[in-house]
C-alpha positions as CSV (number, residue, x, y, z in Angstrom):
1,M,0.0,0.0,0.0
2,A,1.4,3.4,-1.0
3,E,2.1,5.9,1.8
4,I,0.0,9.0,1.6
5,Q,2.3,12.0,0.9
6,S,1.7,15.3,2.7
7,I,2.9,18.9,2.4
8,R,3.0,21.7,4.9
9,R,0.4,24.4,4.3
10,N,3.0,27.2,4.0
11,L,4.9,25.3,1.3
12,A,1.7,24.7,-0.6
13,L,0.8,28.4,-0.4
14,K,4.2,29.3,-1.8
15,E,3.7,26.9,-4.7
16,L,0.2,28.3,-5.2
17,E,1.6,31.9,-5.3
18,A,4.2,31.0,-8.0
19,K,1.8,31.9,-10.8
20,E,4.3,31.5,-13.7
21,T,7.3,29.5,-14.7
22,P,10.5,31.3,-15.7
23,D,9.4,31.0,-19.4
24,G,6.1,32.7,-18.7
25,K,3.7,29.7,-18.6
26,Q,1.0,29.5,-15.9
27,V,1.6,26.9,-13.2
28,A,-1.3,24.4,-13.1
29,F,-2.1,22.3,-10.0
30,S,-5.0,20.3,-8.5
31,I,-6.7,21.3,-5.3
32,R,-9.3,20.1,-2.9
33,F,-10.8,22.5,-0.3
34,V,-13.9,23.0,2.0
35,T,-16.2,26.0,1.3
36,K,-17.7,28.0,4.1
37,N,-21.0,26.1,3.9
38,G,-19.1,22.7,4.3
39,E,-19.1,21.6,0.6
40,I,-15.9,19.8,-0.4
41,V,-14.7,21.1,-3.9
42,F,-12.2,19.3,-6.0
43,I,-10.6,21.1,-9.0
44,P,-8.4,18.6,-10.9
45,R,-6.6,21.3,-12.9
46,A,-6.5,25.0,-11.8
47,V,-4.3,28.1,-11.9
48,A,-4.0,30.8,-9.3
49,A,-6.1,34.0,-9.7
50,G,-6.5,37.3,-7.9
51,L,-9.5,38.4,-6.0
52,R,-11.2,41.8,-5.6
53,F,-10.0,42.2,-2.0
54,D,-6.9,41.8,0.1
55,M,-6.2,38.1,0.0
56,K,-3.5,38.1,2.7
57,S,-5.4,39.9,5.5
58,N,-8.5,37.8,4.8
59,R,-6.5,34.6,4.5
60,M,-8.2,33.9,1.1
61,R,-6.9,32.8,-2.3
62,G,-8.6,32.4,-5.7
63,V,-8.3,29.6,-8.3
64,V,-9.7,29.2,-11.8
65,P,-10.3,25.8,-13.4
66,V,-8.5,25.3,-16.7
67,D,-8.3,22.8,-19.5
68,A,-5.2,21.0,-20.9
69,Q,-4.2,24.2,-22.8
70,N,-4.5,26.4,-19.7
71,R,-7.6,28.1,-20.9
72,A,-10.1,29.1,-18.3
73,T,-13.1,26.8,-18.1
74,G,-14.9,28.4,-15.2
75,H,-15.0,31.4,-12.9
76,V,-12.7,32.5,-10.1
77,T,-13.4,30.4,-7.0
78,P,-12.3,31.9,-3.7
79,F,-11.4,29.7,-0.7
80,H,-10.1,30.1,2.8
81,I,-6.5,28.8,3.3
82,D,-7.6,27.0,6.5
83,G,-10.1,25.0,4.3
84,M,-7.4,23.4,2.1
85,I,-7.4,19.6,2.2
86,E,-5.2,18.6,-0.7
87,F,-2.7,20.2,-3.0
88,N,-1.3,18.3,-6.0
89,D,-2.6,15.0,-4.5
90,M,-0.8,15.6,-1.2
91,K,-2.6,16.0,2.1
92,I,-2.2,19.4,3.7
93,K,-0.8,19.5,7.2
94,L,-0.2,22.4,9.5
């Protein structure tokens, strides 16, 4: 049985905030989080996006689902960083 990998939340947030590679391509990742009403959301391929308020002081981040060519397939989805469950198939730990 394979051991479940984990990642610290601060390292996952650093990877999430790295929006582009050095050659200018967007960094895609998968994420699973809990919304404020308790719904678990899984986005298999997403990129980081901005929100219309101060993300750092509100402890929020935004993601947009994308297809294989990194074209947006949905709208910006905000989530609270304390609600992160998985990042790139790794469990989040504090």
